[in-house]
C-alpha positions as CSV (number, residue, x, y, z in Angstrom):
1,M,19.4,1.3,-0.6
2,N,17.0,4.2,-1.3
3,L,13.8,4.8,0.4
4,R,11.8,7.8,-0.7
5,H,8.4,8.7,-1.3
6,L,7.3,7.9,-4.9
7,K,6.6,10.6,-7.6
8,Q,4.8,11.3,-10.6
9,Q,7.6,9.7,-12.5
10,D,7.5,6.6,-10.8
11,L,4.4,5.1,-11.9
12,P,5.7,2.9,-14.7
13,A,8.3,1.5,-11.8
14,L,5.5,0.7,-9.7
15,L,2.7,-0.7,-12.1
16,S,5.6,-3.1,-13.1
17,L,6.4,-3.7,-9.1
18,Y,2.9,-4.4,-8.8
19,A,3.2,-7.7,-10.8
20,H,4.7,-9.3,-8.1
21,L,1.7,-8.5,-5.7
22,H,-0.9,-10.3,-7.2
23,V,-0.6,-13.7,-9.5
24,S,-3.7,-12.4,-11.0
25,D,-5.4,-9.1,-11.2
26,M,-8.3,-7.2,-13.1
27,P,-7.2,-5.6,-16.3
28,M,-6.1,-2.3,-16.4
29,P,-7.7,0.6,-17.5
30,S,-6.4,3.0,-20.5
31,A,-3.4,4.6,-19.8
32,S,-4.8,7.8,-19.6
33,E,-7.5,6.7,-16.6
34,V,-4.0,5.1,-14.7
35,E,-2.4,8.5,-15.2
36,A,-5.5,10.2,-13.7
37,V,-5.7,8.1,-10.7
38,W,-2.1,8.4,-10.2
39,A,-2.3,12.2,-10.2
40,E,-5.2,12.2,-8.0
41,I,-2.9,10.4,-5.7
42,Q,-0.1,12.5,-5.9
43,A,-2.2,15.7,-5.4
44,N,-3.7,14.3,-2.0
45,D,-1.2,15.3,1.1
46,R,-3.0,12.1,2.9
47,I,-1.8,9.0,0.8
48,R,1.7,8.2,0.4
49,Y,3.5,5.8,-1.6
50,F,6.7,5.2,-0.4
51,G,9.8,2.9,-2.2
52,V,12.7,0.9,-2.0
53,F,15.2,1.4,-4.9
54,V,18.3,-0.6,-5.2
55,N,20.1,0.3,-8.2
56,D,17.8,3.0,-9.6
57,Q,15.2,-0.3,-9.5
58,L,12.1,-0.2,-7.4
59,V,12.2,-3.3,-5.4
60,S,9.5,-3.0,-2.4
61,S,6.5,-0.7,-2.0
62,C,3.5,0.5,0.4
63,T,0.5,2.5,0.1
64,I,-0.8,4.5,3.3
65,A,-3.7,6.5,3.8
66,V,-4.4,8.9,6.7
67,I,-7.9,9.3,7.4
68,P,-9.5,12.1,9.5
69,N,-11.5,11.0,12.3
70,L,-13.7,12.2,14.9
71,T,-13.3,9.8,18.0
72,R,-10.0,9.5,19.8
73,G,-9.7,13.1,20.6
74,C,-10.0,13.5,16.8
75,R,-6.5,12.2,16.2
76,P,-7.0,10.5,12.6
77,Y,-6.0,6.7,11.8
78,A,-3.9,5.3,9.2
79,V,-4.4,2.3,6.6
80,I,-1.6,0.4,4.7
81,E,-2.4,-1.4,1.7
82,N,-0.3,-3.1,-1.5
83,V,2.9,-4.1,0.4
84,V,4.8,-5.6,-2.2
85,T,8.5,-6.7,-2.4
86,H,10.2,-7.9,-6.0
87,S,10.6,-11.5,-5.9
88,A,14.3,-11.5,-6.2
89,H,14.5,-9.2,-3.6
90,R,12.8,-10.4,-0.8
91,K,14.2,-11.5,2.7
92,H,17.0,-8.4,2.6
93,G,14.5,-5.7,4.9
94,Y,13.3,-4.1,2.4
95,G,9.4,-4.6,3.4
96,N,10.8,-3.7,6.9
97,A,12.1,-0.5,6.2
98,I,9.2,0.4,3.8
99,L,6.5,-0.6,6.9
100,Q,8.7,1.4,9.7
101,S,8.6,4.2,6.8
102,A,5.0,4.2,6.6
103,L,4.4,4.2,10.2
104,T,6.7,6.6,10.9
105,Y,4.6,8.8,8.5
106,A,1.6,7.5,10.4
107,W,3.0,8.6,13.8
108,S,4.4,11.9,12.5
109,A,0.9,12.7,11.0
110,G,-0.7,12.4,14.4
111,C,-2.3,9.1,13.8
112,Y,-3.3,6.9,17.2
113,K,-3.2,3.5,15.0
114,A,-1.9,2.1,11.7
115,M,-4.1,-0.7,10.2
116,L,-3.0,-3.2,7.8
117,L,-5.0,-5.9,5.9
118,T,-3.4,-9.0,4.1
119,G,-5.1,-11.7,2.3
120,R,-2.1,-13.9,2.6
121,K,-2.7,-16.5,4.9
122,D,1.2,-17.7,4.6
123,E,2.8,-18.2,8.4
124,E,5.9,-16.4,6.9
125,I,4.3,-13.5,5.8
126,L,2.2,-13.3,8.9
127,R,5.3,-13.7,11.3
128,F,6.6,-10.6,9.0
129,Y,3.8,-8.3,9.3
130,Q,4.2,-9.1,13.4
131,S,8.1,-8.7,13.2
132,A,7.3,-5.4,11.8
133,G,5.2,-4.3,14.6
134,F,1.6,-5.2,13.7
135,D,-0.6,-7.3,16.1
136,P,-2.7,-9.5,14.7
137,N,-5.2,-10.0,17.6
138,S,-5.9,-6.4,18.1
139,K,-8.8,-6.2,16.0
140,Q,-10.7,-8.2,13.5
141,A,-11.2,-7.6,9.8
142,F,-14.2,-7.9,7.6
143,V,-14.1,-7.2,4.2
144,A,-16.8,-6.6,1.6
145,K,-15.8,-6.7,-2.2
146,L,-17.7,-5.8,-5.4
147,D,-17.3,-8.8,-7.5
148,D,-15.4,-8.6,-10.6
149,A,-18.5,-8.6,-12.9
150,A,-20.2,-6.0,-10.7
151,L,-17.4,-4.0,-11.0
152,A,-16.7,-3.8,-14.6
153,M,-20.4,-3.0,-15.0
154,E,-19.6,0.1,-12.5
155,R,-16.6,1.3,-14.7
156,R,-18.7,1.0,-17.8
157,R,-21.6,3.1,-16.4
158,S,-19.0,5.8,-15.4
């Protein structure tokens, strides 16, 4: 297992892995738009994508963003998203390893907390996040989403 920060050249492997994240997702924009977003991510030192590679194949990944903050003594907080492990590589500890790497990054950046949201309701998944150190009772999450039609219209306007 090789666990590392994902680089510019890892984009195709990451996009392939994301097929194991959502059963259905919005259509991808053009390759040039995707590459521009990835370049923006790569240039931002407060965002990290971590990946676990097995035999040079990306099998697990997550995203962490460190957010500057004016409370808690100006200590930042972190948000972890898009935690995914390839379906053929689950239950081998890769997801836990990726989360521990993200948490290590958050603590080294001085974060006072790290938050993770999941839309999954499967008890096994929820127990997995708890075993990785996340408390499901610490905070209450509320999510607002722009619906797919509105998002498509928004993209056309920009």
